[in-house]
C-alpha positions as CSV (number, residue, x, y, z in Angstrom):
1,M,24.2,-0.6,-2.6
2,P,24.4,2.2,0.0
3,N,21.2,3.3,1.7
4,K,21.5,6.7,0.2
5,D,21.4,5.4,-3.3
6,I,18.4,3.1,-2.5
7,L,16.5,6.1,-1.1
8,I,17.1,8.1,-4.2
9,L,15.8,5.1,-6.3
10,I,12.8,4.8,-4.0
11,E,11.9,8.4,-4.4
12,K,12.2,8.2,-8.2
13,K,10.0,5.1,-8.3
14,R,7.4,6.7,-6.1
15,M,7.2,9.6,-8.5
16,E,6.9,7.2,-11.4
17,L,4.1,5.4,-9.6
18,I,2.2,8.6,-9.0
19,E,2.4,9.4,-12.7
20,A,1.4,5.9,-13.7
21,V,-1.7,6.1,-11.5
22,A,-2.7,9.5,-12.8
23,K,-2.1,8.3,-16.4
24,N,-3.4,4.8,-16.4
25,G,-5.5,4.3,-13.2
26,L,-4.9,2.1,-10.1
27,N,-5.6,-1.3,-11.8
28,S,-3.6,-0.9,-14.9
29,T,-0.8,-3.4,-15.6
30,V,1.7,-0.5,-15.9
31,T,0.7,0.8,-12.5
32,I,0.9,-2.6,-10.9
33,Q,4.3,-3.3,-12.3
34,V,5.7,0.0,-11.1
35,S,4.2,-0.7,-7.7
36,R,5.9,-4.0,-7.6
37,E,9.2,-2.4,-8.5
38,L,8.7,0.1,-5.7
39,D,7.9,-2.8,-3.2
40,S,11.1,-4.6,-4.2
41,L,13.2,-1.4,-3.6
42,L,11.5,-0.9,-0.2
43,N,12.1,-4.5,0.7
44,T,15.8,-4.2,-0.2
45,Y,16.1,-1.0,1.9
46,N,14.4,-2.7,4.9
47,K,16.5,-5.8,4.7
48,Q,19.7,-3.7,4.7
49,N,18.6,-1.6,7.6
50,Y,17.6,-4.7,9.6
51,K,21.0,-6.3,8.9
52,Q,22.8,-3.1,10.1
53,K,20.7,-2.9,13.3
54,S,21.1,-6.6,14.2
55,A,24.8,-6.8,13.4
56,P,27.0,-7.2,16.6
57,R,28.9,-4.1,17.5
58,P,32.5,-4.1,18.5
């Protein structure tokens, strides 16, 4: 998945997390699940960026 697409998903998930916190509180299962999903997206983004930076250049 291109970085641009992941960044869009990350931003959507951040907004979803903000709404979940406002609606359900920090410790609700819904908020924790959305937070985990955001973490996963951020990890994917970081792994892709690390691979691109460490790849040998011609």
